[in-house]
C-alpha positions in Angstrom: 23.2 -84.2 -1.4 19.5 -84.3 -2.0 17.9 -85.5 -5.0 15.0 -84.8 -7.2 12.7 -87.1 -8.6 10.3 -85.7 -11.8 7.2 -87.3 -12.0 5.3 -87.3 -15.2 2.3 -88.6 -16.3 3.4 -92.2 -16.6 5.8 -92.8 -14.2 6.3 -96.0 -12.7 5.6 -97.1 -9.5 8.8 -99.0 -9.3 11.2 -96.2 -9.5 9.0 -94.1 -6.9 9.5 -96.8 -4.4 12.7 -96.5 -5.2 13.3 -93.0 -4.4 11.4 -93.2 -1.6 13.3 -96.2 0.0 16.7 -94.0 -0.4 15.5 -91.3 0.9 17.0 -90.9 4.9 14.1 -90.3 7.4 15.2 -87.1 9.6 15.6 -88.2 13.4 13.2 -86.5 15.6 13.8 -84.8 19.1 13.0 -87.3 21.5 11.0 -84.7 24.5 10.2 -88.0 26.8 13.5 -88.2 27.4 13.9 -85.3 29.6 10.3 -85.5 31.4 10.9 -85.0 34.4 14.8 -84.3 34.4 14.7 -80.9 36.3 13.8 -81.2 39.9 12.8 -77.6 41.0 11.4 -75.8 44.4 9.7 -72.8 42.7 6.3 -72.8 40.5 7.3 -73.5 36.9 4.5 -71.0 35.8 6.7 -68.5 38.2 10.1 -69.1 36.8 8.5 -68.4 33.3 7.5 -65.2 34.5 10.6 -64.2 35.7 12.9 -65.1 32.4 9.9 -63.2 29.9 10.3 -60.4 32.2 14.6 -60.8 31.6 13.8 -59.2 28.2 12.6 -56.2 29.5 
């Protein structure tokens, strides 16, 4: 459920801070977790070109 806060000229700072503290942050993708996880014998650029050629 999404909440919407409408700000007027004389909005209370406490109300804004309370609204922002209730929001949950999005879970971010941790790319470092997979760094070095795949071991390949072939050059990465050659693999990339091969995969791109599969679309043709």
